[in-house]
N, C-alpha and C positions, 0 to 999 in steps of 0.2 A: 748143429743146425736143428731147429724145431720143425716138426712136420706141419705142413700147411693143411688146413681143414679141407676135406673133400666135400663138394656139393654136387647134387644131381638134380635133374629136372625131368618132368614128364614131357614127352614129345609127340607131336602129330606129324605124320609123314604125308607128303603129297600123294594124291591118287594119280592114276594114269591120265587123267584129264587136267589140262592146264587150268590153274586158278582154283582148283578144289583140293581140299585136304581130307584125309581119312583119320578120324580120331577113334580111340578105343570105343567099342560098342556100336560103331556105325557100319553100314554096309561097305564091303570092300569091292574093288574092281572085279568084274566077272572073270572067271577062269578063261584063259585063252587070250585075254587082253595082253598087249605088250608090256613086259616088265619094265619098270623105270629104274634107272641107275642114278645113284646119288654119291657124291663125294663124302667121305667120312667127316670132313670139316663142316659140311652142311648139317650133318646129323649131330655132331658133338657141339657145334656152335661155340668154339673156344673153350669148352670145358674138358676136363679129363674123363668125365663119366656122365652118362645119362641113363635114366630109367625108361624102359620100354614096357608097355602093358600089351600083352598078347594073349588072347583068349582068356582074359580075366586074371592072368598071372603076371607078376612083376619080374622083369629081367633087368640086369645091369650091363650096359655096354661101356667098356672103358678102354682107353688107349694106354699102352705101356710106354715107358721111357725109350724103348727100342723101336717104337713106331708100329707095334702090332696091336691087334684088337682082341679083347677078351669079352665073351658073352657068358654071364653067369646067371643062374636062376636064383 
């Protein structure tokens, strides 16, 4: 069996306010605001891995075959 190519995408997560998103480099919700919870399926959007930019650094979030998540720098 030949390996399938892995693709990743950069992601903007929703802020704590409905209808708004927080992209890299933008202001984040104030400390003390309620944390939002997201399903991993919403973050991965059908892909096995996504790239997350945090404080100017790139991280990779990927789902394993056993259903676990791995975050690597």
